[in-house]
C-alpha positions, -999 to +999 in steps of 0.1 A: -321-143-265-344-169-282-353-145-310-316-136-313-308-173-317-334-176-345-320-145-362-284-159-360-296-192-376-310-173-406-282-147-409-251-167-400-225-140-406-245-107-405-233-083-377-260-075-352-262-043-331-277-054-298-295-031-273-308-040-239-276-049-221-263-029-192-288-004-177-317-023-194-307-055-177-304-079-206-288-113-201-252-109-213-244-146-212-274-157-233-270-127-257-234-135-265-240-173-268-271-169-290-259-139-311-223-146-318-212-162-351-194-196-350-162-175-350-172-157-318-179-124-333-207-107-352-222-087-323-219-051-313-235-047-278-245-012-268-239-004-232-236+033-236-261+043-209-242+022-183-210+040-193-222+076-195-240+073-162-212+055-144-207+085-122-217+122-121-187+131-099-151+141-106-142+104-109-163+100-141-134+091-164-123+063-141-158+051-134-166+051-172-134+032-179-141+007-152-177+001-164-166-003-201-138-027-191-161-048-169-186-052-197-158-061-221-145-088-198-180-101-191-188-103-228-155-120-237-161-146-210-190-160-230-176-157-265-171-189-283-134-199-284-119-195-319-108-228-334-074-229-350 
């Protein structure tokens, strides 16, 4: 997250593709706080492994949906609030 904060300081509006969240155990809170632009966007967080391996049973679709939704909610919890 420290390097991400430095990169965001240099590239204020550049979108970042961020690996290392989900199965790799990266810190969602610090990643979102340090990687987001001042408008609360600018990051694309890859959690594909956590989603595609959510289940290897017949409930895969539901498990994948739940995993994706849980990550979305967690990420959005730490996004800076948009100022009107």
